[in-house]
N, C-alpha and C positions, 0 to 999 in steps of 0.2 A: 304776481298778483295784479288784479284789474284796478284801474284808478276808479274809485266809486263814483265819481261825478260823471265818468263817461258811460257807465252801465246804463243800458236802456231798460225801461219797465218790462219785465218778463211776462210771457204769457203762462209760463210753467212754473211751479212751486219754488221752493228755496232757490235763491239766485246763485250766481256762478261760484265766485270765490269771496269769502269775506274774512275779516281779521278783527280781532279785538283783544284788549288786555283783559284778562279774567279778573273778575271782581269777587271777593270773598261773599259767600252767601251767608245770610242771618236766618233764612228760613230753615226749618228742620229738614236735615238731609233726606229723610225718607218720606217727604212730601211727594204727592202724585196727583195725576189729574183724574177727575171722575166724569160723571155723565154730562154730555152736552145736550141742551135742550133747544129745540128748533121749531119755528113756525112753518107750516106747509100748507099748500092750498087745498090739497085732497089727501086725506089720511089713508084711505084704502089704497090710492096709487103709491103713495110713498112707502108704506109698509110692504107692498108687494114688491116694490124696487129693492128695499133693503133686505128682504128675504130671498128673493131670486138672484139679484145682481151681485150684492155684497155677501151674502151668506150669514147674515144675522137671523135670530129667531125672535119672533113676538113673544114677549113675556106677560103682557097684560094689556087689556083693551077696555077703555070705559068712557063713553060720550066722545069727546073731541080729543081724546089723549091715548097715546100708545107707548109703551115702553119696549125697548128690544137689546138684546145682548148676544154674546157668544157662549156665556156660561151661565152661572147663577146671578152675576151681577148685571145691572143696567148699564149699557154704554150710551144709548140714546133715548131721549124722551121727546116724542114728536107731538105737536099741538096743531089742530086743524084750524086754519084761518081761512075760511072759504073766500075765494077770489083773490088771494094773496099773490102779489107779483115779487119776482125775484128782486133782490135788494141790491142792484147794480150802483157802482159809483158812490156807495155809502160806506161808513164804517160798519164793522160787524165781523162775520166769520169769513175768512179766507179758506181755511179748511180744517176739519178735525182729522186726527190721524189715528187709525187702528194698528196697534203693535202686535203683530203675531209672534208666537214663541220661537219658532224655527224657521230656518231658511226654506226648508221643504214645504212650510205652510204657504209661504209666499209664491213658491213655484206652483203649488197645487191651485192657489188662487188665479195666477195668470194663465194657467191651462185652462180653467173653467172659463175665464173671461174670453180667451180665444175660441173656445169651443162653442160657447153659448152666445157668442157675438155681444158681449157686453162692452158697450162704448167707452174707451178710455181717453183721458185728457193727456197723460204724459207718462213716461217711464224713465226713471232716474237713478243714478248712482251718486249718492251724497258723500261717499267714502266712510262715513259713520254708519250709514244705512243704505239699503236698497229699497226703492219706493215705487209704488203704483199709483197714479192718481185718477181720480173720476169726478163726475158732477152729477148730482141727483136731479130729479125732474124739477126741483125748485132752484137749481143752480147752487146748491150747497156744495161747496168743495169737500172731497173726501180723499183721504190718503191711506193706503195699506202698505204697511212697510215691516221690514225686519232689522234689527240692529245688527251690525258686526260686533264681534266681542269688545267689551270695553278697554282690553288691553291694547286695541288697535288705535284707538282715538282718545282715550281718557287723557286729559291735561293737554291735549293739542287741537281742541275744537276749532279754536280761532284760525289756526293755520291749516286745517285738513278739510273743513266743511266746505263742499263744493257741489256743482251739478254738472254730471257728465252723463252720456247716454247709457242706459241700462244694457248690460250684456245678457240679452233675452236667452240666447242659446245656452250660455253658461249656467243661467238660473234653471232653464227647463231640464237640464240635465239631471236635476235632483229628483225629477219623477220618472226618468226614463221616457216612455212614450206619452207625450202630453195628451194624445187622443184618448188614452186610457186612464188617466190620472183620476184618482177617486176625488170628489169634492162634495161633501155634504154640509158645507157651511165652514164659517171661519173656525179655526181651532178654540177649544174651551179655555185656553189660557190667554185669549186675545184680551187687551187692555186698551184704555184710552191713553195712548203714548204722549201726545202733545196736542195743543190747540193753537192754530196759527189765525192771528187776528189781522183785520184791516183796521188801521189807525189813522187818525187825522194827523198826528205828528209823532215821529219816532223818538226824539229826545224826551217828549212828555210821557211817552210810554215807558222808556227806560226809567224815568224818575219815579214812576208809579211801581212798576214791577220790581225793580232792583231796590230802590231806596225806601219805598214804603212796604211793600210786601216782603222783600228781603231774598228774591232769587239773584243767583249770580248772572252777570253779562258774560255769556260764553262766546259770543261772536257778534260783530255789527258791521253793516255796510252803510257807513256814513249816516246820512239822514234817511236812508232808503228803507232799511230793515235791520232788526235785532233779533237776537235768539238768547233766551234766558232759561236757566235750569237750577234744579236743587240737587244737592248731593254730587255734583260733578256730572251729572247727565248733560248730553250734548244740547238739548232743550226740551223743556216742557211748554214754553210759551214762545211763539214766534209773533212778530209784530212788523208789519210793513205798511208803507205809504204809497205803493206802486201805483194804485188806482184810486186812492182814497186821501190824498194830501189835502188837508183843510177842510174835508167833508164832514157832513153831520150824520148822525144815526139815521137808519131807514125810517120813513114815517110809519105811522100807525097802520096796520093792515098788510104790511109787507111779510113776505117769507124770509125771516131774519132770524139771527141768534137771540134767543130768548135767556139764555144763561149758559156759562161754562162753570165748571166745578173744580175747585182746588181742594183736595183731601189732605188735611193735616193728620199726624199721627196721634195726638192726644190733645185734650184740653189745654195743657200748658202751651203747646206750640200754637194753638189757635189764639190763645190770649196774648201771646207774644206778638202775633201778627196785628191783631186789633189794636194793641198799643202803640205799634210803629204806624200803623195807619192814622191814628189820633194825633201822634206827635208830628206827622206830616200834614195836619189840618184836613184830614179825610175823616168824616164820622160814619162809620157803618152802621147799618141796621142790624141789631144782634137779637137773637133768641136762643132758646135752649139748645137747638141742634147746631148753631153756627152763626153766620153772618153774612150779610149781602152788601155789596158796594159796586159802584159803577167806575171803570177807569177813565182817564181824562177824554177818551173818544166816545164815552158813553156805552161802551161794552159792558154788559152785566156780568158779575163775578160772584159766585157763591163760594163761601168758605165753610167746609164742613170737617167733622172728625171721623176717622176710620172707625 
């Protein structure tokens, strides 16, 4: 294992090797992630990118807002902020992660990216998953990934989560001839698998997402990064300070995270989270449909019910 203090800030997603004692989660085991809301400088440009490069489909467009998904549900909500600049060196989104149902779906996406010259940021094998990384026109990070079976990694995330080069040749064998592999968009069963955040302070993020919201700490890289999940999942939320230690949220008018969504299974589960937040001294804004709160780094979080 690596000495966490010796690790250099990575340019590529989840860092090399991480360890952590697993903490028991209080949040409902079937909690999942919902739509991510982003500010973009040019709505037409962004919709075109997500349709052609990523393989999402526009669901609805109205004024300065568009929703996109891979099936019936929305995965992204885009808001136009004319002239917005990328939110570098601020807290906010590191990447959102689209989880495809099967390995062959990831292979088809990679074949499409190669054939259609889609620019990639990275290709990684995290042991728990295989992942492809991209960056949209506003520099919002994107991950498209497939999970290995839970039997491979469940209960051992802190000992197995890693970053190794993706075996591209082996992945593409799933589709035979990559040049002829069909790709008409991401599979209909694609979901928002996790959201990875830039935070100002990792221990403060752990205190919020673990102790107040109730996610289990699945793995941690010192003060540099943490990965938290519900129901034994390797992570629903990532938090790192690689480029944002001590930073503030992006200024108004930036292309930045407007909201990430945590979906609770029922009203009782939502009430339990709200109660823990209040016990921790955090007062969420509540309404009939859920609650809204900001984490210690100013990242906006919506809590909703399935």
